C-alpha positions in Angstrom: 9.1 20.4 -7.0 10.8 17.1 -6.1 13.9 15.6 -4.6 17.0 17.0 -2.9 19.9 18.7 -4.5 23.3 18.4 -2.8 26.0 20.8 -3.8 29.5 19.2 -3.6 32.4 21.2 -2.1 36.0 20.6 -3.1 39.3 22.1 -2.4 42.6 21.8 -4.3 41.3 18.9 -6.3 40.0 17.0 -3.3 36.5 16.4 -2.2 35.8 17.9 1.2 34.5 15.6 4.0 31.4 17.8 4.4 30.2 16.6 1.0 30.0 13.0 2.2 28.2 14.2 5.3 25.6 16.1 3.1 25.0 12.8 1.2 24.2 11.1 4.5 21.9 13.9 5.7 20.1 13.9 2.3 18.9 10.3 3.0 16.4 11.9 5.5 15.1 14.3 2.8 12.8 13.9 -0.2 14.0 11.5 -3.0 15.6 11.4 -5.5 18.9 12.7 -4.3 21.1 14.5 -6.9 24.7 15.7 -6.2 26.0 18.6 -8.3 29.7 19.0 -8.9 30.7 22.5 -10.1 34.2 22.8 -11.6 36.1 23.5 -14.8 36.5 19.8 -15.3 34.1 18.0 -12.8 34.8 14.4 -14.2 37.1 13.1 -11.5 35.2 14.7 -8.7 31.9 13.3 -10.1 33.3 9.8 -9.6 34.0 10.6 -5.9 30.4 11.7 -5.2 28.9 8.6 -6.7 28.1 7.3 -3.2 25.4 5.0 -1.8 22.1 6.8 -1.6 22.9 9.2 -4.5 20.5 8.8 -7.4 22.1 11.2 -9.9 25.4 13.0 -10.2 25.2 16.2 -12.2 28.5 17.5 -13.7 28.4 21.3 -14.1 31.3 22.5 -16.2 31.9 26.1 -15.1 34.5 28.5 -13.8 38.0 27.5 -12.9 39.5 24.7 -10.9 38.8 26.4 -7.5 35.8 28.1 -5.9 34.6 31.4 -7.2 31.5 33.1 -5.6 30.0 34.5 -8.8 30.4 31.2 -10.7 28.8 29.1 -8.0 25.9 31.5 -7.6 25.1 31.5 -11.3 25.5 27.7 -11.4 23.2 27.1 -8.4 20.6 29.4 -9.8 20.6 27.4 -13.1 20.4 24.1 -11.2 17.4 25.2 -9.2 15.7 26.7 -12.2 16.1 23.4 -14.2 15.6 20.8 -11.4 13.2 22.6 -9.1 14.3 20.6 -6.1 12.3 20.6 -2.9 15.4 21.0 -0.8 18.9 22.2 -1.5 21.7 21.3 1.0 25.2 22.7 1.3 27.8 22.7 4.0 27.8 25.6 6.5 31.2 26.7 5.3 32.9 29.9 4.3 32.5 29.1 0.7 28.8 28.3 0.8 28.1 31.4 2.9 29.7 33.4 0.1 26.9 32.6 -2.4 24.0 30.5 -1.0 22.3 33.3 1.0 22.5 35.5 -2.2 20.8 32.8 -4.3 18.0 32.3 -1.7 17.4 36.1 -1.4 17.4 36.6 -5.2 15.1 33.7 -5.9 12.8 34.2 -2.9 13.6 30.8 -1.4 13.5 29.5 2.2 16.8 29.6 3.9 18.5 28.5 7.2 22.1 28.3 8.1 24.1 26.3 10.7 21.4 23.6 10.6 22.0 20.5 12.8 18.7 18.8 12.3 15.5 19.0 10.2 12.2 17.3 9.5 9.4 17.6 6.9 6.0 18.5 8.6 2.9 19.1 6.6 4.9 19.7 3.4 7.2 22.3 5.1 10.8 21.9 5.9 11.5 22.6 9.6 15.2 23.3 10.4 16.8 23.1 13.8 19.5 25.5 14.6 21.1 27.4 17.5 20.9 31.0 18.5 22.6 33.3 21.1 25.9 31.5 21.1 24.2 28.0 21.2 22.5 28.8 24.5 19.1 28.5 22.7 18.0 25.9 20.2 15.0 26.6 18.0 13.0 25.3 15.0 12.7 27.4 11.9 9.7 26.6 9.7 10.5 27.4 6.1 7.8 28.4 3.5 6.0 25.8 1.5 5.9 25.9 -2.3 9.5 27.1 -2.8 12.8 25.3 -2.5 14.4 25.3 1.0 18.1 26.1 1.1 19.8 24.5 4.1 23.4 25.0 5.2 24.2 22.0 7.3 26.7 22.2 10.2 29.8 20.0 9.5 30.5 16.9 11.5 26.9 16.4 12.6 26.2 13.6 10.1 28.6 10.7 9.5 30.3 10.8 6.1 28.9 8.4 3.5 31.5 5.9 2.4 30.0 3.1 0.4 30.1 3.4 -3.4 26.9 3.9 -5.3 25.6 3.5 -8.9 24.1 6.9 -9.7 23.1 7.9 -13.2 25.3 10.7 -14.7 24.2 13.9 -16.5 25.8 17.1 -17.6 24.5 20.6 -17.3 25.8 23.5 -19.4 25.5 26.9 -17.7 26.4 30.4 -18.6 28.2 32.3 -15.9 29.4 35.8 -15.6 33.1 36.7 -15.4 34.0 36.4 -11.7 34.8 39.5 -9.8 37.5 37.7 -7.8 39.7 34.8 -8.9 41.7 32.2 -7.2 45.5 32.7 -7.6 47.2 30.0 -5.6 47.2 27.9 -2.4 49.4 28.8 0.5 49.7 26.1 3.1 49.1 27.3 6.7 51.9 26.4 9.1 51.3 23.2 10.9 53.2 24.3 14.0 54.9 22.0 16.4 52.1 19.3 16.3 49.3 18.2 14.0 46.3 17.8 16.2 44.2 16.4 13.3 46.4 13.3 13.3 46.1 12.6 17.0 44.2 9.6 18.4 44.0 11.1 21.9 43.5 14.9 22.5 43.6 16.5 25.9 41.9 19.9 25.3 41.8 22.9 27.5 39.7 26.1 27.6 39.3 29.3 29.5 38.4 27.3 32.6 42.1 26.7 33.3 42.3 30.3 34.5 45.9 31.5 34.0 48.5 31.0 31.3 50.8 29.5 33.9 48.6 26.5 34.1 49.2 25.5 30.5 52.6 23.9 31.3 50.9 21.6 33.8 48.4 20.3 31.2 51.2 19.9 28.6 53.0 17.6 31.1 49.8 15.8 31.9 49.0 15.2 28.2 52.5 13.9 27.7 52.2 11.5 30.6 48.9 10.2 29.3 50.1 9.8 25.8 47.8 12.5 24.5 48.3 15.6 22.4 47.4 19.0 23.9 44.8 21.0 22.0 43.0 24.2 23.0 39.8 26.2 22.5 39.7 29.6 20.8 40.0 31.8 23.9 43.4 30.3 24.7 44.6 31.2 21.2 43.0 34.7 21.3 44.8 35.4 24.6 48.1 34.6 22.9 48.8 31.7 25.2 49.1 29.0 22.5 49.6 28.9 18.7 46.6 28.6 16.4 47.9 25.2 15.2 46.5 23.7 18.4 43.1 25.3 18.2 40.0 23.1 17.7 36.9 24.6 16.1 35.4 26.2 13.0 38.2 28.8 13.0 40.8 26.2 13.9 41.1 22.5 13.1 38.4 19.9 12.8 39.5 16.8 14.7 38.2 13.2 15.0 40.4 11.5 17.7 39.4 8.3 19.3 39.3 10.1 22.7 38.7 13.8 23.3 39.2 14.9 27.0 38.0 18.5 27.5 39.0 20.5 30.6 37.2 23.8 31.2 35.6 24.1 27.8 32.0 25.4 27.8 31.3 24.2 24.3 30.6 27.1 22.0 29.0 26.0 18.8 32.1 26.9 16.8 34.2 24.6 19.1 31.6 21.7 19.0 31.7 21.9 15.2 35.4 21.0 15.3 35.3 18.0 17.6 31.9 16.5 18.0 32.7 13.6 15.6 35.3 12.3 18.1 35.0 8.7 19.1 34.6 9.2 22.9 34.1 12.7 24.4 34.8 13.3 28.1 34.0 16.7 29.5 35.0 18.2 32.8 33.3 21.5 33.7 31.9 23.1 36.9 28.8 24.3 35.0 26.2 21.6 34.7 24.5 23.6 31.9 27.7 23.8 29.7 26.9 23.0 26.1 29.7 20.6 25.8 27.8 18.1 28.0 25.2 17.9 25.1 27.8 16.0 23.0 29.9 14.4 25.7 29.6 10.6 26.2 30.9 11.0 29.8 31.0 14.2 31.9 32.1 15.3 35.4 30.7 18.5 37.0 33.7 19.1 39.2 36.7 21.3 39.5 39.1 20.5 36.6 42.1 20.8 38.8 40.8 18.1 41.2 40.5 15.8 38.2 44.0 16.8 37.0 45.4 16.0 40.5 43.9 12.5 40.4 45.2 11.8 36.9 48.7 12.9 37.9 48.7 10.4 40.7 47.8 7.6 38.2 50.6 8.5 35.7 
């Protein structure tokens, strides 16, 4: 076994950011680094994954234009069988979860999902991931002698940007007829704002207490030149529309400033905002997970901070 295999992810003809993040992460893993692009016509996407640090781009012509579980499973099994990589990395996404665990189970491979760090120790891959709602972090030692399949948490690694000069190759695979097929894309409603385009987000969570307090933070955000965003409990309570939700089940955001009031920092929320330029967290719990990613933090009552900010604006 040798090297690292990255499986590219694309949607509606566009390369997803997580693929570039996987390329960055792969620089910490065994060389050479190969990136596989699986699509009916992978040519254009293959050009996009020719990034600095990539040694080879493998074009796998299979399936339709969009993701199909069965096609990707068959293609990945063929790639592993031919290349025998030491490590396979994919994004921890809905698509990858639809086939990567099945490949690992069928082939008897090592497997870890939601991985935010890793190392190679005595020839074994050691993956770091969270348990119990991100309250506990642990290291998972994967078996030696078989490829390790890692699903990496999005936004942990910076996306690779510089162009590379990888060699190109093609792989012909035989895939079964998929049991499900993609029909069309339906755009989700953007809502009254697009939080993904905001440079400054003021984000609120369950710590605000009551629905009546939302109006206060809407006004404060407007005064500060920020856009109001929320964590999932606010949306689940029906207090705000899903268009304003940050997190794995909401929007992934990368503002210059992310000011979080009363957000504990569940792993799903952190996955959607931890790539922000400057993160400022306000929470009364000094053990809140959000302080683990915050650049600045205040262990105080969020309403006291809001009072002081209102005086300034």
